[in-house]
N, CA, C and O atoms as a GROMACS GRO file, in nm:
protein
  272
    1GLN      N    1   0.092  -0.126   0.012
    1GLN     CA    2  -0.006   0.002  -0.010
    1GLN      C    3   0.078   0.096   0.012
    1GLN      O    4   0.033   0.193  -0.049
    2ILE      N    5   0.214   0.137   0.085
    2ILE     CA    6   0.281   0.241   0.078
    2ILE      C    7   0.342   0.268  -0.063
    2ILE      O    8   0.351   0.378  -0.118
    3LYS      N    9   0.383   0.150  -0.110
    3LYS     CA   10   0.445   0.163  -0.266
    3LYS      C   11   0.332   0.233  -0.368
    3LYS      O   12   0.345   0.326  -0.449
    4ARG      N   13   0.214   0.150  -0.331
    4ARG     CA   14   0.110   0.254  -0.438
    4ARG      C   15   0.112   0.410  -0.403
    4ARG      O   16   0.133   0.492  -0.493
    5THR      N   17   0.092   0.448  -0.278
    5THR     CA   18   0.056   0.565  -0.252
    5THR      C   19   0.213   0.641  -0.332
    5THR      O   20   0.201   0.718  -0.428
    6LYS      N   21   0.329   0.609  -0.283
    6LYS     CA   22   0.437   0.660  -0.341
    6LYS      C   23   0.451   0.697  -0.495
    6LYS      O   24   0.514   0.794  -0.537
    7ALA      N   25   0.367   0.585  -0.589
    7ALA     CA   26   0.363   0.603  -0.702
    7ALA      C   27   0.257   0.712  -0.715
    7ALA      O   28   0.289   0.824  -0.753
    8VAL      N   29   0.135   0.684  -0.686
    8VAL     CA   30   0.027   0.786  -0.729
    8VAL      C   31   0.108   0.924  -0.687
    8VAL      O   32   0.112   1.017  -0.768
    9ARG      N   33   0.163   0.934  -0.578
    9ARG     CA   34   0.232   1.089  -0.560
    9ARG      C   35   0.342   1.138  -0.691
    9ARG      O   36   0.384   1.252  -0.714
   10ARG      N   37   0.369   1.023  -0.758
   10ARG     CA   38   0.493   1.038  -0.810
   10ARG      C   39   0.402   1.094  -0.979
   10ARG      O   40   0.454   1.179  -1.052
   11GLU      N   41   0.310   1.048  -1.001
   11GLU     CA   42   0.225   1.044  -1.122
   11GLU      C   43   0.142   1.140  -1.115
   11GLU      O   44   0.112   1.201  -1.218
   12ARG      N   45   0.104   1.162  -1.034
   12ARG     CA   46  -0.009   1.293  -1.058
   12ARG      C   47   0.017   1.418  -1.082
   12ARG      O   48   0.134   1.431  -1.118
   13ASP      N   49  -0.043   1.518  -1.077
   13ASP     CA   50  -0.022   1.656  -1.141
   13ASP      C   51  -0.011   1.737  -0.970
   13ASP      O   52  -0.109   1.774  -0.905
   14ASN      N   53   0.147   1.749  -0.923
   14ASN     CA   54   0.149   1.767  -0.799
   14ASN      C   55   0.103   1.938  -0.758
   14ASN      O   56   0.060   1.965  -0.646
   15ARG      N   57   0.118   2.027  -0.851
   15ARG     CA   58   0.070   2.153  -0.868
   15ARG      C   59  -0.051   2.177  -0.843
   15ARG      O   60  -0.096   2.265  -0.770
   16LYS      N   61  -0.122   2.078  -0.918
   16LYS     CA   62  -0.261   2.097  -0.904
   16LYS      C   63  -0.307   2.057  -0.773
   16LYS      O   64  -0.389   2.124  -0.710
   17VAL      N   65  -0.255   1.946  -0.729
   17VAL     CA   66  -0.326   1.909  -0.561
   17VAL      C   67  -0.270   2.019  -0.480
   17VAL      O   68  -0.342   2.050  -0.385
   18THR      N   69  -0.154   2.089  -0.493
   18THR     CA   70  -0.143   2.177  -0.401
   18THR      C   71  -0.223   2.294  -0.395
   18THR      O   72  -0.242   2.364  -0.296
   19GLN      N   73  -0.277   2.311  -0.533
   19GLN     CA   74  -0.363   2.472  -0.572
   19GLN      C   75  -0.468   2.416  -0.490
   19GLN      O   76  -0.514   2.474  -0.392
   20LEU      N   77  -0.503   2.304  -0.532
   20LEU     CA   78  -0.659   2.228  -0.457
   20LEU      C   79  -0.669   2.233  -0.330
   20LEU      O   80  -0.776   2.262  -0.275
   21LEU      N   81  -0.538   2.200  -0.251
   21LEU     CA   82  -0.560   2.188  -0.119
   21LEU      C   83  -0.560   2.333  -0.054
   21LEU      O   84  -0.601   2.352   0.060
   22LYS      N   85  -0.503   2.447  -0.147
   22LYS     CA   86  -0.481   2.554  -0.061
   22LYS      C   87  -0.666   2.604  -0.114
   22LYS      O   88  -0.731   2.666  -0.029
   23GLU      N   89  -0.699   2.588  -0.181
   23GLU     CA   90  -0.872   2.608  -0.220
   23GLU      C   91  -0.939   2.531  -0.112
   23GLU      O   92  -1.046   2.578  -0.074
   24LEU      N   93  -0.900   2.434  -0.061
   24LEU     CA   94  -0.979   2.341   0.049
   24LEU      C   95  -0.978   2.429   0.154
   24LEU      O   96  -1.084   2.462   0.208
   25GLU      N   97  -0.805   2.498   0.212
   25GLU     CA   98  -0.814   2.560   0.330
   25GLU      C   99  -0.867   2.676   0.312
   25GLU      O  100  -0.929   2.708   0.414
   26GLN      N  101  -0.874   2.772   0.213
   26GLN     CA  102  -0.946   2.891   0.218
   26GLN      C  103  -1.109   2.865   0.232
   26GLN      O  104  -1.182   2.945   0.289
   27ALA      N  105  -1.152   2.756   0.179
   27ALA     CA  106  -1.301   2.691   0.216
   27ALA      C  107  -1.330   2.679   0.368
   27ALA      O  108  -1.419   2.727   0.437
   28ALA      N  109  -1.235   2.608   0.392
   28ALA     CA  110  -1.226   2.571   0.555
   28ALA      C  111  -1.268   2.729   0.653
   28ALA      O  112  -1.349   2.765   0.739
   29LYS      N  113  -1.170   2.779   0.583
   29LYS     CA  114  -1.137   2.921   0.677
   29LYS      C  115  -1.305   3.001   0.665
   29LYS      O  116  -1.354   3.070   0.755
   30ALA      N  117  -1.360   2.974   0.551
   30ALA     CA  118  -1.427   3.055   0.543
   30ALA      C  119  -1.590   3.012   0.559
   30ALA      O  120  -1.695   3.067   0.527
   31GLU      N  121  -1.556   2.887   0.624
   31GLU     CA  122  -1.701   2.808   0.652
   31GLU      C  123  -1.767   2.771   0.564
   31GLU      O  124  -1.879   2.737   0.603
   32LYS      N  125  -1.745   2.756   0.404
   32LYS     CA  126  -1.827   2.752   0.306
   32LYS      C  127  -1.830   2.564   0.336
   32LYS      O  128  -1.772   2.498   0.422
   33ASN      N  129  -1.932   2.518   0.215
   33ASN     CA  130  -1.925   2.346   0.229
   33ASN      C  131  -1.831   2.320   0.166
   33ASN      O  132  -1.825   2.335   0.045
   34VAL      N  133  -1.730   2.270   0.247
   34VAL     CA  134  -1.607   2.223   0.180
   34VAL      C  135  -1.627   2.054   0.099
   34VAL      O  136  -1.528   2.000   0.049
   35MET      N  137  -1.727   2.003   0.096
   35MET     CA  138  -1.773   1.907  -0.002
   35MET      C  139  -1.720   1.899  -0.124
   35MET      O  140  -1.664   1.794  -0.157
   36PRO      N  141  -1.725   1.990  -0.198
   36PRO     CA  142  -1.704   2.017  -0.338
   36PRO      C  143  -1.521   2.006  -0.378
   36PRO      O  144  -1.454   1.957  -0.468
   37TYR      N  145  -1.494   2.088  -0.244
   37TYR     CA  146  -1.347   2.098  -0.273
   37TYR      C  147  -1.246   1.942  -0.198
   37TYR      O  148  -1.125   1.920  -0.189
   38LEU      N  149  -1.363   1.864  -0.159
   38LEU     CA  150  -1.256   1.755  -0.122
   38LEU      C  151  -1.273   1.670  -0.240
   38LEU      O  152  -1.184   1.594  -0.277
   39LEU      N  153  -1.396   1.682  -0.308
   39LEU     CA  154  -1.428   1.584  -0.441
   39LEU      C  155  -1.341   1.592  -0.542
   39LEU      O  156  -1.307   1.503  -0.621
   40GLU      N  157  -1.290   1.751  -0.532
   40GLU     CA  158  -1.175   1.800  -0.661
   40GLU      C  159  -1.047   1.742  -0.597
   40GLU      O  160  -0.972   1.672  -0.663
   41CYS      N  161  -1.028   1.766  -0.489
   41CYS     CA  162  -0.879   1.666  -0.425
   41CYS      C  163  -0.885   1.542  -0.449
   41CYS      O  164  -0.789   1.476  -0.488
   42CYS      N  165  -0.985   1.504  -0.430
   42CYS     CA  166  -0.976   1.332  -0.478
   42CYS      C  167  -0.975   1.300  -0.587
   42CYS      O  168  -0.930   1.188  -0.606
   43LYS      N  169  -1.029   1.387  -0.727
   43LYS     CA  170  -1.010   1.310  -0.838
   43LYS      C  171  -0.852   1.402  -0.870
   43LYS      O  172  -0.795   1.383  -0.978
   44ALA      N  173  -0.802   1.486  -0.781
   44ALA     CA  174  -0.671   1.536  -0.831
   44ALA      C  175  -0.583   1.432  -0.783
   44ALA      O  176  -0.465   1.450  -0.811
   45TYR      N  177  -0.618   1.305  -0.702
   45TYR     CA  178  -0.545   1.223  -0.614
   45TYR      C  179  -0.442   1.262  -0.478
   45TYR      O  180  -0.333   1.220  -0.438
   46ALA      N  181  -0.533   1.356  -0.435
   46ALA     CA  182  -0.496   1.387  -0.299
   46ALA      C  183  -0.520   1.312  -0.223
   46ALA      O  184  -0.630   1.258  -0.228
   47THR      N  185  -0.396   1.261  -0.088
   47THR     CA  186  -0.413   1.176  -0.030
   47THR      C  187  -0.533   1.209   0.092
   47THR      O  188  -0.554   1.330   0.102
   48VAL      N  189  -0.599   1.139   0.167
   48VAL     CA  190  -0.645   1.161   0.307
   48VAL      C  191  -0.570   1.243   0.400
   48VAL      O  192  -0.606   1.348   0.454
   49GLY      N  193  -0.438   1.168   0.414
   49GLY     CA  194  -0.342   1.272   0.480
   49GLY      C  195  -0.347   1.391   0.482
   49GLY      O  196  -0.356   1.466   0.580
   50GLU      N  197  -0.340   1.423   0.336
   50GLU     CA  198  -0.277   1.571   0.276
   50GLU      C  199  -0.438   1.643   0.296
   50GLU      O  200  -0.429   1.765   0.284
   51MET      N  201  -0.552   1.605   0.318
   51MET     CA  202  -0.673   1.661   0.308
   51MET      C  203  -0.710   1.679   0.455
   51MET      O  204  -0.770   1.781   0.487
   52THR      N  205  -0.670   1.567   0.570
   52THR     CA  206  -0.686   1.572   0.697
   52THR      C  207  -0.601   1.682   0.767
   52THR      O  208  -0.643   1.756   0.856
   53LYS      N  209  -0.452   1.682   0.704
   53LYS     CA  210  -0.375   1.767   0.742
   53LYS      C  211  -0.420   1.981   0.728
   53LYS      O  212  -0.388   2.070   0.806
   54VAL      N  213  -0.479   1.986   0.633
   54VAL     CA  214  -0.554   2.095   0.600
   54VAL      C  215  -0.661   2.162   0.706
   54VAL      O  216  -0.667   2.279   0.743
   55PHE      N  217  -0.755   2.037   0.747
   55PHE     CA  218  -0.833   2.043   0.835
   55PHE      C  219  -0.759   2.080   0.986
   55PHE      O  220  -0.801   2.176   1.050
   56LYS      N  221  -0.656   2.002   1.034
   56LYS     CA  222  -0.582   2.011   1.133
   56LYS      C  223  -0.534   2.181   1.145
   56LYS      O  224  -0.549   2.258   1.239
   57GLU      N  225  -0.470   2.205   1.010
   57GLU     CA  226  -0.408   2.312   1.044
   57GLU      C  227  -0.525   2.447   1.026
   57GLU      O  228  -0.482   2.563   1.025
   58VAL      N  229  -0.640   2.425   1.016
   58VAL     CA  230  -0.744   2.537   1.015
   58VAL      C  231  -0.840   2.537   1.142
   58VAL      O  232  -0.876   2.637   1.205
   59PHE      N  233  -0.876   2.395   1.168
   59PHE     CA  234  -0.971   2.376   1.347
   59PHE      C  235  -0.899   2.316   1.450
   59PHE      O  236  -0.952   2.304   1.561
   60GLY      N  237  -0.782   2.275   1.430
   60GLY     CA  238  -0.711   2.226   1.558
   60GLY      C  239  -0.748   2.069   1.532
   60GLY      O  240  -0.814   2.021   1.440
   61GLU      N  241  -0.679   2.002   1.650
   61GLU     CA  242  -0.708   1.861   1.692
   61GLU      C  243  -0.763   1.884   1.797
   61GLU      O  244  -0.719   1.976   1.867
   62PHE      N  245  -0.902   1.790   1.848
   62PHE     CA  246  -0.978   1.783   1.910
   62PHE      C  247  -0.926   1.709   2.058
   62PHE      O  248  -0.906   1.588   2.063
   63LYS      N  249  -0.913   1.769   2.136
   63LYS     CA  250  -0.866   1.701   2.273
   63LYS      C  251  -0.956   1.689   2.370
   63LYS      O  252  -1.005   1.786   2.427
   64GLU      N  253  -0.989   1.545   2.400
   64GLU     CA  254  -1.101   1.510   2.483
   64GLU      C  255  -1.055   1.598   2.633
   64GLU      O  256  -0.941   1.593   2.678
   65PRO      N  257  -1.157   1.671   2.694
   65PRO     CA  258  -1.180   1.691   2.803
   65PRO      C  259  -1.114   1.571   2.918
   65PRO      O  260  -1.142   1.452   2.903
   66SER      N  261  -1.044   1.607   3.007
   66SER     CA  262  -1.036   1.475   3.152
   66SER      C  263  -1.110   1.520   3.220
   66SER      O  264  -1.116   1.642   3.235
   67ILE      N  265  -1.221   1.403   3.305
   67ILE     CA  266  -1.305   1.415   3.362
   67ILE      C  267  -1.255   1.429   3.485
   67ILE      O  268  -1.299   1.522   3.554
   68PHE      N  269  -1.146   1.333   3.541
   68PHE     CA  270  -1.124   1.285   3.661
   68PHE      C  271  -1.002   1.385   3.706
   68PHE      O  272  -0.950   1.374   3.817
   0.00000   0.00000   0.00000
């Protein structure tokens, strides 16, 4: 699976992926519907990790509060 992911990253249009990830980030910051942006990222072969990273940068990571 790692080999396939590396192959996809080599063969895809990385400039397009970078641009689409920036558009996804802008949409998330503007609180727009991000689904169309996610679909475009997927069509350009952006990885789930790359898209998730955008959301972590915009919204942060949830940390469950400690009860005890």
